[in-house]
N, CA, C and O atoms as a CHARMM CRD file, in Angstrom:
* protein
*
  328
    1    1 MET  N     -4.04500  -7.13900   4.75700 PROA 1      0.00000
    2    1 MET  CA    -2.76000  -7.72800   4.43600 PROA 1      0.00000
    3    1 MET  C     -1.66900  -6.94900   5.18000 PROA 1      0.00000
    4    1 MET  O     -1.66400  -5.71900   5.19500 PROA 1      0.00000
    5    2 ASN  N     -0.76500  -7.68100   5.78300 PROA 2      0.00000
    6    2 ASN  CA     0.30400  -7.05500   6.55400 PROA 2      0.00000
    7    2 ASN  C      1.33600  -6.40800   5.65000 PROA 2      0.00000
    8    2 ASN  O      1.61700  -6.88100   4.54900 PROA 2      0.00000
    9    3 ARG  N      1.88000  -5.33700   6.13700 PROA 3      0.00000
   10    3 ARG  CA     2.95500  -4.64800   5.44400 PROA 3      0.00000
   11    3 ARG  C      4.25200  -4.87000   6.20000 PROA 3      0.00000
   12    3 ARG  O      4.27300  -4.92400   7.43000 PROA 3      0.00000
   13    4 SER  N      5.32200  -4.99700   5.45100 PROA 4      0.00000
   14    4 SER  CA     6.64600  -5.14200   6.05100 PROA 4      0.00000
   15    4 SER  C      7.43500  -3.86700   5.83000 PROA 4      0.00000
   16    4 SER  O      7.31300  -3.21100   4.79600 PROA 4      0.00000
   17    5 ILE  N      8.22800  -3.53400   6.80000 PROA 5      0.00000
   18    5 ILE  CA     9.08800  -2.36100   6.68800 PROA 5      0.00000
   19    5 ILE  C     10.49500  -2.84300   6.37500 PROA 5      0.00000
   20    5 ILE  O     11.01800  -3.74100   7.03400 PROA 5      0.00000
   21    6 ARG  N     11.09800  -2.23700   5.36500 PROA 6      0.00000
   22    6 ARG  CA    12.47900  -2.55500   4.99300 PROA 6      0.00000
   23    6 ARG  C     13.26300  -1.25800   4.90400 PROA 6      0.00000
   24    6 ARG  O     12.75100  -0.24300   4.43300 PROA 6      0.00000
   25    7 ASN  N     14.49300  -1.29700   5.35400 PROA 7      0.00000
   26    7 ASN  CA    15.38000  -0.15100   5.22300 PROA 7      0.00000
   27    7 ASN  C     16.08200  -0.21900   3.88300 PROA 7      0.00000
   28    7 ASN  O     16.57900  -1.27300   3.48600 PROA 7      0.00000
   29    8 VAL  N     16.12300   0.90400   3.19000 PROA 8      0.00000
   30    8 VAL  CA    16.79500   0.99100   1.89700 PROA 8      0.00000
   31    8 VAL  C     17.60600   2.27400   1.85300 PROA 8      0.00000
   32    8 VAL  O     17.46300   3.15600   2.70000 PROA 8      0.00000
   33    9 GLU  N     18.45600   2.35200   0.84800 PROA 9      0.00000
   34    9 GLU  CA    19.26600   3.55000   0.65500 PROA 9      0.00000
   35    9 GLU  C     18.94000   4.12400  -0.72000 PROA 9      0.00000
   36    9 GLU  O     19.06600   3.44500  -1.73900 PROA 9      0.00000
   37   10 ILE  N     18.52100   5.38000  -0.72700 PROA 10     0.00000
   38   10 ILE  CA    18.18400   6.07800  -1.96000 PROA 10     0.00000
   39   10 ILE  C     19.12000   7.26800  -2.09400 PROA 10     0.00000
   40   10 ILE  O     19.11600   8.18000  -1.26600 PROA 10     0.00000
   41   11 SER  N     19.91800   7.24300  -3.14800 PROA 11     0.00000
   42   11 SER  CA    20.87900   8.32900  -3.39200 PROA 11     0.00000
   43   11 SER  C     21.73300   8.60800  -2.16200 PROA 11     0.00000
   44   11 SER  O     21.98800   9.76400  -1.82400 PROA 11     0.00000
   45   12 GLY  N     22.16900   7.55500  -1.50300 PROA 12     0.00000
   46   12 GLY  CA    23.04500   7.70300  -0.35100 PROA 12     0.00000
   47   12 GLY  C     22.33700   8.00900   0.95900 PROA 12     0.00000
   48   12 GLY  O     22.99400   8.15800   1.99000 PROA 12     0.00000
   49   13 ARG  N     21.02600   8.10500   0.94400 PROA 13     0.00000
   50   13 ARG  CA    20.27900   8.39900   2.18000 PROA 13     0.00000
   51   13 ARG  C     19.46600   7.18300   2.58900 PROA 13     0.00000
   52   13 ARG  O     18.74900   6.60000   1.77600 PROA 13     0.00000
   53   14 ARG  N     19.58200   6.80800   3.84700 PROA 14     0.00000
   54   14 ARG  CA    18.81600   5.66800   4.35400 PROA 14     0.00000
   55   14 ARG  C     17.39300   6.12100   4.67700 PROA 14     0.00000
   56   14 ARG  O     17.16400   7.19400   5.23400 PROA 14     0.00000
   57   15 THR  N     16.46100   5.26800   4.30800 PROA 15     0.00000
   58   15 THR  CA    15.05500   5.52100   4.60700 PROA 15     0.00000
   59   15 THR  C     14.37100   4.16900   4.73100 PROA 15     0.00000
   60   15 THR  O     14.99200   3.13500   4.48400 PROA 15     0.00000
   61   16 SER  N     13.12700   4.16600   5.10300 PROA 16     0.00000
   62   16 SER  CA    12.41100   2.90400   5.21800 PROA 16     0.00000
   63   16 SER  C     11.16800   2.94000   4.34300 PROA 16     0.00000
   64   16 SER  O     10.58100   3.99400   4.10100 PROA 16     0.00000
   65   17 PHE  N     10.78900   1.76900   3.87900 PROA 17     0.00000
   66   17 PHE  CA     9.60200   1.57900   3.05500 PROA 17     0.00000
   67   17 PHE  C      8.69400   0.58200   3.73400 PROA 17     0.00000
   68   17 PHE  O      9.15100  -0.40800   4.30500 PROA 17     0.00000
   69   18 ARG  N      7.42800   0.84600   3.66800 PROA 18     0.00000
   70   18 ARG  CA     6.43100  -0.08500   4.18300 PROA 18     0.00000
   71   18 ARG  C      5.57800  -0.52400   2.99800 PROA 18     0.00000
   72   18 ARG  O      4.82200   0.26600   2.43200 PROA 18     0.00000
   73   19 LEU  N      5.71300  -1.78900   2.63900 PROA 19     0.00000
   74   19 LEU  CA     4.96100  -2.35700   1.52300 PROA 19     0.00000
   75   19 LEU  C      4.43600  -3.73600   1.90000 PROA 19     0.00000
   76   19 LEU  O      4.97600  -4.40300   2.78200 PROA 19     0.00000
   77   20 GLU  N      3.38700  -4.14500   1.22300 PROA 20     0.00000
   78   20 GLU  CA     2.87100  -5.48900   1.38600 PROA 20     0.00000
   79   20 GLU  C      3.88300  -6.48000   0.80200 PROA 20     0.00000
   80   20 GLU  O      4.63000  -6.14800  -0.11800 PROA 20     0.00000
   81   21 GLU  N      3.89700  -7.69400   1.34600 PROA 21     0.00000
   82   21 GLU  CA     4.86900  -8.70900   0.92400 PROA 21     0.00000
   83   21 GLU  C      4.85900  -8.98800  -0.58700 PROA 21     0.00000
   84   21 GLU  O      5.93200  -9.14300  -1.17100 PROA 21     0.00000
   85   22 PRO  N      3.68600  -9.05800  -1.24300 PROA 22     0.00000
   86   22 PRO  CA     3.73200  -9.29000  -2.69400 PROA 22     0.00000
   87   22 PRO  C      4.49800  -8.19300  -3.44800 PROA 22     0.00000
   88   22 PRO  O      5.13000  -8.46700  -4.46800 PROA 22     0.00000
   89   23 PHE  N      4.44000  -6.96200  -2.94800 PROA 23     0.00000
   90   23 PHE  CA     5.21700  -5.89400  -3.58300 PROA 23     0.00000
   91   23 PHE  C      6.71000  -6.08800  -3.34900 PROA 23     0.00000
   92   23 PHE  O      7.51200  -5.85300  -4.25300 PROA 23     0.00000
   93   24 TRP  N      7.09400  -6.51600  -2.14500 PROA 24     0.00000
   94   24 TRP  CA     8.51300  -6.78800  -1.89800 PROA 24     0.00000
   95   24 TRP  C      9.00000  -7.92500  -2.78200 PROA 24     0.00000
   96   24 TRP  O     10.12400  -7.88300  -3.28300 PROA 24     0.00000
   97   25 ASP  N      8.16500  -8.94400  -2.97900 PROA 25     0.00000
   98   25 ASP  CA     8.53700 -10.03100  -3.89200 PROA 25     0.00000
   99   25 ASP  C      8.75900  -9.49200  -5.30100 PROA 25     0.00000
  100   25 ASP  O      9.72000  -9.86800  -5.97200 PROA 25     0.00000
  101   26 ALA  N      7.86100  -8.60400  -5.74900 PROA 26     0.00000
  102   26 ALA  CA     7.98700  -8.00900  -7.08100 PROA 26     0.00000
  103   26 ALA  C      9.23600  -7.13300  -7.18400 PROA 26     0.00000
  104   26 ALA  O      9.91000  -7.13900  -8.21400 PROA 26     0.00000
  105   27 VAL  N      9.54800  -6.38600  -6.13200 PROA 27     0.00000
  106   27 VAL  CA    10.76200  -5.55800  -6.12500 PROA 27     0.00000
  107   27 VAL  C     11.99300  -6.43500  -6.30300 PROA 27     0.00000
  108   27 VAL  O     12.85600  -6.14000  -7.13000 PROA 27     0.00000
  109   28 ASN  N     12.07400  -7.51000  -5.53000 PROA 28     0.00000
  110   28 ASN  CA    13.23300  -8.40700  -5.62400 PROA 28     0.00000
  111   28 ASN  C     13.33000  -9.07400  -6.99300 PROA 28     0.00000
  112   28 ASN  O     14.41400  -9.15400  -7.57100 PROA 28     0.00000
  113   29 ASP  N     12.20300  -9.55200  -7.51100 PROA 29     0.00000
  114   29 ASP  CA    12.20200 -10.19800  -8.82300 PROA 29     0.00000
  115   29 ASP  C     12.58100  -9.22300  -9.92400 PROA 29     0.00000
  116   29 ASP  O     13.37200  -9.55000 -10.80900 PROA 29     0.00000
  117   30 CYS  N     12.02100  -8.04400  -9.86900 PROA 30     0.00000
  118   30 CYS  CA    12.28000  -7.03100 -10.89200 PROA 30     0.00000
  119   30 CYS  C     13.73900  -6.57900 -10.85500 PROA 30     0.00000
  120   30 CYS  O     14.36900  -6.44100 -11.90400 PROA 30     0.00000
  121   31 ALA  N     14.27200  -6.35300  -9.67900 PROA 31     0.00000
  122   31 ALA  CA    15.67700  -5.94700  -9.55400 PROA 31     0.00000
  123   31 ALA  C     16.58900  -7.01600 -10.15100 PROA 31     0.00000
  124   31 ALA  O     17.52800  -6.70200 -10.88400 PROA 31     0.00000
  125   32 LYS  N     16.31100  -8.26400  -9.83800 PROA 32     0.00000
  126   32 LYS  CA    17.11200  -9.36600 -10.37400 PROA 32     0.00000
  127   32 LYS  C     17.00200  -9.41800 -11.89600 PROA 32     0.00000
  128   32 LYS  O     18.00900  -9.56200 -12.58800 PROA 32     0.00000
  129   33 GLU  N     15.78900  -9.30100 -12.41300 PROA 33     0.00000
  130   33 GLU  CA    15.55700  -9.33300 -13.85800 PROA 33     0.00000
  131   33 GLU  C     16.31600  -8.21800 -14.58100 PROA 33     0.00000
  132   33 GLU  O     16.84600  -8.43100 -15.67100 PROA 33     0.00000
  133   34 LEU  N     16.36700  -7.03400 -13.97600 PROA 34     0.00000
  134   34 LEU  CA    17.00800  -5.88000 -14.60300 PROA 34     0.00000
  135   34 LEU  C     18.49600  -5.76500 -14.27100 PROA 34     0.00000
  136   34 LEU  O     19.17400  -4.86600 -14.76900 PROA 34     0.00000
  137   35 GLY  N     18.99800  -6.65700 -13.44600 PROA 35     0.00000
  138   35 GLY  CA    20.41200  -6.61700 -13.07600 PROA 35     0.00000
  139   35 GLY  C     20.75900  -5.45000 -12.16500 PROA 35     0.00000
  140   35 GLY  O     21.85100  -4.88800 -12.24500 PROA 35     0.00000
  141   36 LEU  N     19.81900  -5.09300 -11.30000 PROA 36     0.00000
  142   36 LEU  CA    20.01500  -3.98000 -10.37000 PROA 36     0.00000
  143   36 LEU  C     19.93900  -4.48100  -8.93600 PROA 36     0.00000
  144   36 LEU  O     19.39000  -5.55000  -8.66900 PROA 36     0.00000
  145   37 THR  N     20.48900  -3.71200  -8.02800 PROA 37     0.00000
  146   37 THR  CA    20.25200  -3.98000  -6.62100 PROA 37     0.00000
  147   37 THR  C     18.86300  -3.43800  -6.27300 PROA 37     0.00000
  148   37 THR  O     18.29800  -2.63500  -7.01500 PROA 37     0.00000
  149   38 VAL  N     18.33500  -3.87600  -5.16500 PROA 38     0.00000
  150   38 VAL  CA    17.04800  -3.35300  -4.71000 PROA 38     0.00000
  151   38 VAL  C     17.14300  -1.84600  -4.50500 PROA 38     0.00000
  152   38 VAL  O     16.22800  -1.11300  -4.87900 PROA 38     0.00000
  153   39 ASN  N     18.22600  -1.38000  -3.92100 PROA 39     0.00000
  154   39 ASN  CA    18.40200   0.05800  -3.70400 PROA 39     0.00000
  155   39 ASN  C     18.42700   0.82100  -5.02600 PROA 39     0.00000
  156   39 ASN  O     17.82700   1.89100  -5.12900 PROA 39     0.00000
  157   40 GLN  N     19.11000   0.28800  -6.03500 PROA 40     0.00000
  158   40 GLN  CA    19.15800   0.95000  -7.34100 PROA 40     0.00000
  159   40 GLN  C     17.77500   0.99700  -7.98000 PROA 40     0.00000
  160   40 GLN  O     17.38300   2.01500  -8.55000 PROA 40     0.00000
  161   41 LEU  N     17.04300  -0.09900  -7.88500 PROA 41     0.00000
  162   41 LEU  CA    15.69900  -0.15000  -8.45600 PROA 41     0.00000
  163   41 LEU  C     14.78700   0.87100  -7.78800 PROA 41     0.00000
  164   41 LEU  O     14.07100   1.60700  -8.46800 PROA 41     0.00000
  165   42 ILE  N     14.81000   0.91600  -6.48000 PROA 42     0.00000
  166   42 ILE  CA    13.94900   1.85000  -5.75000 PROA 42     0.00000
  167   42 ILE  C     14.34800   3.29100  -6.04500 PROA 42     0.00000
  168   42 ILE  O     13.47900   4.14800  -6.20900 PROA 42     0.00000
  169   43 THR  N     15.63500   3.57000  -6.11300 PROA 43     0.00000
  170   43 THR  CA    16.09300   4.91600  -6.46000 PROA 43     0.00000
  171   43 THR  C     15.55600   5.32200  -7.82700 PROA 43     0.00000
  172   43 THR  O     15.04500   6.42900  -7.99300 PROA 43     0.00000
  173   44 HSD  N     15.67000   4.42800  -8.80300 PROA 44     0.00000
  174   44 HSD  CA    15.15400   4.70300 -10.14800 PROA 44     0.00000
  175   44 HSD  C     13.64900   4.97900 -10.10700 PROA 44     0.00000
  176   44 HSD  O     13.17400   5.93500 -10.72100 PROA 44     0.00000
  177   45 ALA  N     12.91300   4.15700  -9.39600 PROA 45     0.00000
  178   45 ALA  CA    11.45600   4.31800  -9.32500 PROA 45     0.00000
  179   45 ALA  C     11.07200   5.64200  -8.68800 PROA 45     0.00000
  180   45 ALA  O     10.19400   6.34100  -9.19400 PROA 45     0.00000
  181   46 VAL  N     11.71600   5.99300  -7.59200 PROA 46     0.00000
  182   46 VAL  CA    11.38500   7.23200  -6.87900 PROA 46     0.00000
  183   46 VAL  C     11.71300   8.44600  -7.74100 PROA 46     0.00000
  184   46 VAL  O     10.95000   9.41200  -7.76700 PROA 46     0.00000
  185   47 ARG  N     12.82800   8.40400  -8.43900 PROA 47     0.00000
  186   47 ARG  CA    13.24100   9.53800  -9.28300 PROA 47     0.00000
  187   47 ARG  C     12.36000   9.70100 -10.52100 PROA 47     0.00000
  188   47 ARG  O     12.10000  10.82500 -10.95100 PROA 47     0.00000
  189   48 ASN  N     11.90500   8.59700 -11.09100 PROA 48     0.00000
  190   48 ASN  CA    11.27600   8.65600 -12.40500 PROA 48     0.00000
  191   48 ASN  C      9.77800   8.38800 -12.44700 PROA 48     0.00000
  192   48 ASN  O      9.14200   8.63900 -13.47100 PROA 48     0.00000
  193   49 TYR  N      9.20800   7.89300 -11.37800 PROA 49     0.00000
  194   49 TYR  CA     7.80100   7.50500 -11.42600 PROA 49     0.00000
  195   49 TYR  C      6.93400   8.19900 -10.39300 PROA 49     0.00000
  196   49 TYR  O      5.77200   7.83200 -10.21800 PROA 49     0.00000
  197   50 GLY  N      7.46300   9.17100  -9.72200 PROA 50     0.00000
  198   50 GLY  CA     6.68200   9.88400  -8.72900 PROA 50     0.00000
  199   50 GLY  C      6.46600  11.32200  -9.13500 PROA 50     0.00000
  200   50 GLY  O      7.36300  11.97400  -9.66900 PROA 50     0.00000
  201   51 GLY  N      5.28600  11.80400  -8.88000 PROA 51     0.00000
  202   51 GLY  CA     5.02500  13.21800  -9.07800 PROA 51     0.00000
  203   51 GLY  C      5.51200  14.00400  -7.87500 PROA 51     0.00000
  204   51 GLY  O      6.03500  13.43500  -6.91700 PROA 51     0.00000
  205   52 SER  N      5.33900  15.28300  -7.93000 PROA 52     0.00000
  206   52 SER  CA     5.82100  16.13200  -6.84000 PROA 52     0.00000
  207   52 SER  C      5.11900  15.84000  -5.51800 PROA 52     0.00000
  208   52 SER  O      5.67800  16.08900  -4.45000 PROA 52     0.00000
  209   53 ASP  N      3.89700  15.31200  -5.58500 PROA 53     0.00000
  210   53 ASP  CA     3.16000  15.04000  -4.35600 PROA 53     0.00000
  211   53 ASP  C      3.06700  13.54700  -4.03900 PROA 53     0.00000
  212   53 ASP  O      2.36000  13.15500  -3.11100 PROA 53     0.00000
  213   54 ALA  N      3.77400  12.71300  -4.80200 PROA 54     0.00000
  214   54 ALA  CA     3.70400  11.25900  -4.59600 PROA 54     0.00000
  215   54 ALA  C      4.64700  10.81600  -3.48600 PROA 54     0.00000
  216   54 ALA  O      5.75300  11.33600  -3.33900 PROA 54     0.00000
  217   55 SER  N      4.18700   9.85400  -2.72000 PROA 55     0.00000
  218   55 SER  CA     5.07100   9.27200  -1.70900 PROA 55     0.00000
  219   55 SER  C      6.06200   8.34400  -2.41400 PROA 55     0.00000
  220   55 SER  O      5.84200   7.94600  -3.55800 PROA 55     0.00000
  221   56 MET  N      7.12300   8.01200  -1.74200 PROA 56     0.00000
  222   56 MET  CA     8.10800   7.10500  -2.32900 PROA 56     0.00000
  223   56 MET  C      7.48600   5.72600  -2.56000 PROA 56     0.00000
  224   56 MET  O      7.75200   5.09100  -3.58000 PROA 56     0.00000
  225   57 SER  N      6.67300   5.26700  -1.63300 PROA 57     0.00000
  226   57 SER  CA     6.02700   3.96400  -1.79700 PROA 57     0.00000
  227   57 SER  C      5.09400   3.96700  -2.99700 PROA 57     0.00000
  228   57 SER  O      5.04600   2.99100  -3.74600 PROA 57     0.00000
  229   58 SER  N      4.35600   5.04800  -3.18700 PROA 58     0.00000
  230   58 SER  CA     3.47400   5.14700  -4.35000 PROA 58     0.00000
  231   58 SER  C      4.27800   5.13600  -5.64000 PROA 58     0.00000
  232   58 SER  O      3.88700   4.48800  -6.61100 PROA 58     0.00000
  233   59 SER  N      5.39500   5.84600  -5.65800 PROA 59     0.00000
  234   59 SER  CA     6.25800   5.86600  -6.84300 PROA 59     0.00000
  235   59 SER  C      6.75000   4.46800  -7.17500 PROA 59     0.00000
  236   59 SER  O      6.79300   4.08100  -8.34300 PROA 59     0.00000
  237   60 LEU  N      7.11600   3.72100  -6.16500 PROA 60     0.00000
  238   60 LEU  CA     7.58900   2.35800  -6.38000 PROA 60     0.00000
  239   60 LEU  C      6.47000   1.46500  -6.90200 PROA 60     0.00000
  240   60 LEU  O      6.69000   0.66000  -7.80700 PROA 60     0.00000
  241   61 ARG  N      5.28600   1.60100  -6.34500 PROA 61     0.00000
  242   61 ARG  CA     4.14700   0.80600  -6.82400 PROA 61     0.00000
  243   61 ARG  C      3.83300   1.12600  -8.28600 PROA 61     0.00000
  244   61 ARG  O      3.58200   0.21700  -9.07700 PROA 61     0.00000
  245   62 VAL  N      3.84400   2.42000  -8.65100 PROA 62     0.00000
  246   62 VAL  CA     3.58300   2.81900 -10.03400 PROA 62     0.00000
  247   62 VAL  C      4.64400   2.23200 -10.96000 PROA 62     0.00000
  248   62 VAL  O      4.31800   1.73900 -12.04000 PROA 62     0.00000
  249   63 PHE  N      5.91200   2.28100 -10.54600 PROA 63     0.00000
  250   63 PHE  CA     6.97000   1.68900 -11.35800 PROA 63     0.00000
  251   63 PHE  C      6.71200   0.20300 -11.58200 PROA 63     0.00000
  252   63 PHE  O      6.79400  -0.27700 -12.71200 PROA 63     0.00000
  253   64 LEU  N      6.40300  -0.52300 -10.52000 PROA 64     0.00000
  254   64 LEU  CA     6.18600  -1.96900 -10.63900 PROA 64     0.00000
  255   64 LEU  C      5.01200  -2.28600 -11.56500 PROA 64     0.00000
  256   64 LEU  O      5.10000  -3.18300 -12.40400 PROA 64     0.00000
  257   65 ILE  N      3.92400  -1.55200 -11.40700 PROA 65     0.00000
  258   65 ILE  CA     2.78000  -1.78400 -12.28400 PROA 65     0.00000
  259   65 ILE  C      3.15800  -1.48600 -13.73200 PROA 65     0.00000
  260   65 ILE  O      2.80200  -2.24700 -14.63200 PROA 65     0.00000
  261   66 SER  N      3.86800  -0.40000 -13.96200 PROA 66     0.00000
  262   66 SER  CA     4.29100  -0.04300 -15.32300 PROA 66     0.00000
  263   66 SER  C      5.20400  -1.10700 -15.91100 PROA 66     0.00000
  264   66 SER  O      5.06000  -1.48700 -17.07300 PROA 66     0.00000
  265   67 HSD  N      6.13500  -1.58100 -15.11200 PROA 67     0.00000
  266   67 HSD  CA     7.08100  -2.59900 -15.57800 PROA 67     0.00000
  267   67 HSD  C      6.35000  -3.87500 -15.99300 PROA 67     0.00000
  268   67 HSD  O      6.56600  -4.39200 -17.08900 PROA 67     0.00000
  269   68 TYR  N      5.49400  -4.37500 -15.12100 PROA 68     0.00000
  270   68 TYR  CA     4.80700  -5.62200 -15.42200 PROA 68     0.00000
  271   68 TYR  C      3.75500  -5.44100 -16.51700 PROA 68     0.00000
  272   68 TYR  O      3.51800  -6.36000 -17.30000 PROA 68     0.00000
  273   69 ARG  N      3.13300  -4.28600 -16.57900 PROA 69     0.00000
  274   69 ARG  CA     2.18000  -4.00200 -17.65600 PROA 69     0.00000
  275   69 ARG  C      2.89500  -4.00600 -19.00300 PROA 69     0.00000
  276   69 ARG  O      2.41600  -4.60700 -19.96500 PROA 69     0.00000
  277   70 ASP  N      4.04900  -3.32800 -19.06900 PROA 70     0.00000
  278   70 ASP  CA     4.82600  -3.30100 -20.31600 PROA 70     0.00000
  279   70 ASP  C      5.25800  -4.70600 -20.72300 PROA 70     0.00000
  280   70 ASP  O      5.19600  -5.05900 -21.90100 PROA 70     0.00000
  281   71 ARG  N      5.69200  -5.50300 -19.75700 PROA 71     0.00000
  282   71 ARG  CA     6.08400  -6.89100 -20.05000 PROA 71     0.00000
  283   71 ARG  C      4.91200  -7.68800 -20.60100 PROA 71     0.00000
  284   71 ARG  O      5.06200  -8.44800 -21.55800 PROA 71     0.00000
  285   72 PHE  N      3.75600  -7.51300 -19.99600 PROA 72     0.00000
  286   72 PHE  CA     2.55800  -8.22000 -20.43600 PROA 72     0.00000
  287   72 PHE  C      2.17600  -7.79400 -21.85300 PROA 72     0.00000
  288   72 PHE  O      1.87300  -8.64000 -22.69400 PROA 72     0.00000
  289   73 LEU  N      2.19000  -6.49000 -22.12000 PROA 73     0.00000
  290   73 LEU  CA     1.82800  -6.00000 -23.45100 PROA 73     0.00000
  291   73 LEU  C      2.83400  -6.45000 -24.50300 PROA 73     0.00000
  292   73 LEU  O      2.44500  -6.81900 -25.61100 PROA 73     0.00000
  293   74 ASN  N      4.11100  -6.42400 -24.17200 PROA 74     0.00000
  294   74 ASN  CA     5.13400  -6.88200 -25.11900 PROA 74     0.00000
  295   74 ASN  C      4.97300  -8.36500 -25.42200 PROA 74     0.00000
  296   74 ASN  O      5.17000  -8.79100 -26.55900 PROA 74     0.00000
  297   75 ARG  N      4.61700  -9.14900 -24.41400 PROA 75     0.00000
  298   75 ARG  CA     4.38900 -10.57800 -24.61800 PROA 75     0.00000
  299   75 ARG  C      3.21300 -10.80400 -25.55800 PROA 75     0.00000
  300   75 ARG  O      3.27900 -11.64100 -26.45800 PROA 75     0.00000
  301   76 ASP  N      2.12900 -10.04900 -25.34200 PROA 76     0.00000
  302   76 ASP  CA     0.96200 -10.19100 -26.20700 PROA 76     0.00000
  303   76 ASP  C      1.26200  -9.73700 -27.63100 PROA 76     0.00000
  304   76 ASP  O      0.78500 -10.35200 -28.58400 PROA 76     0.00000
  305   77 ASN  N      2.03800  -8.67700 -27.78900 PROA 77     0.00000
  306   77 ASN  CA     2.41100  -8.20500 -29.12500 PROA 77     0.00000
  307   77 ASN  C      3.27900  -9.23400 -29.84400 PROA 77     0.00000
  308   77 ASN  O      3.12300  -9.43900 -31.04800 PROA 77     0.00000
  309   78 ALA  N      4.17600  -9.87100 -29.13200 PROA 78     0.00000
  310   78 ALA  CA     5.02400 -10.89000 -29.73000 PROA 78     0.00000
  311   78 ALA  C      4.18600 -12.09500 -30.17800 PROA 78     0.00000
  312   78 ALA  O      4.45400 -12.68900 -31.22200 PROA 78     0.00000
  313   79 ARG  N      3.18000 -12.44700 -29.38700 PROA 79     0.00000
  314   79 ARG  CA     2.31800 -13.56700 -29.74700 PROA 79     0.00000
  315   79 ARG  C      1.51400 -13.25900 -31.01900 PROA 79     0.00000
  316   79 ARG  O      1.37800 -14.11400 -31.89400 PROA 79     0.00000
  317   80 SER  N      0.99200 -12.04800 -31.11000 PROA 80     0.00000
  318   80 SER  CA     0.17500 -11.70800 -32.27500 PROA 80     0.00000
  319   80 SER  C      1.01000 -11.53600 -33.54200 PROA 80     0.00000
  320   80 SER  O      0.48400 -11.67500 -34.64600 PROA 80     0.00000
  321   81 ALA  N      2.29100 -11.23700 -33.40000 PROA 81     0.00000
  322   81 ALA  CA     3.17900 -11.09400 -34.54800 PROA 81     0.00000
  323   81 ALA  C      3.61900 -12.45900 -35.08600 PROA 81     0.00000
  324   81 ALA  O      4.03800 -12.56900 -36.23800 PROA 81     0.00000
  325   82 ALA  N      3.52300 -13.49000 -34.25400 PROA 82     0.00000
  326   82 ALA  CA     3.98300 -14.81400 -34.66700 PROA 82     0.00000
  327   82 ALA  C      3.00600 -15.54200 -35.55300 PROA 82     0.00000
  328   82 ALA  O      3.27300 -16.66900 -35.97100 PROA 82     0.00000
């Protein structure tokens, strides 16, 4: 699967990310859902979801998986409570 490179700004510094298109789709959807810009979302992910040895792309992927996993679990919990 091809990866696309996009330029982003994290904490005022420009950098580039290389991710597969489905991840870029998820980044855009998630940012819109949370009322954030793509740059704000990526900054949050890099700051909060990466370990000391994690790449920025890995941090973003972990954030996205966590976000969608939490949404899925919350949906299932709401269904079982009904």
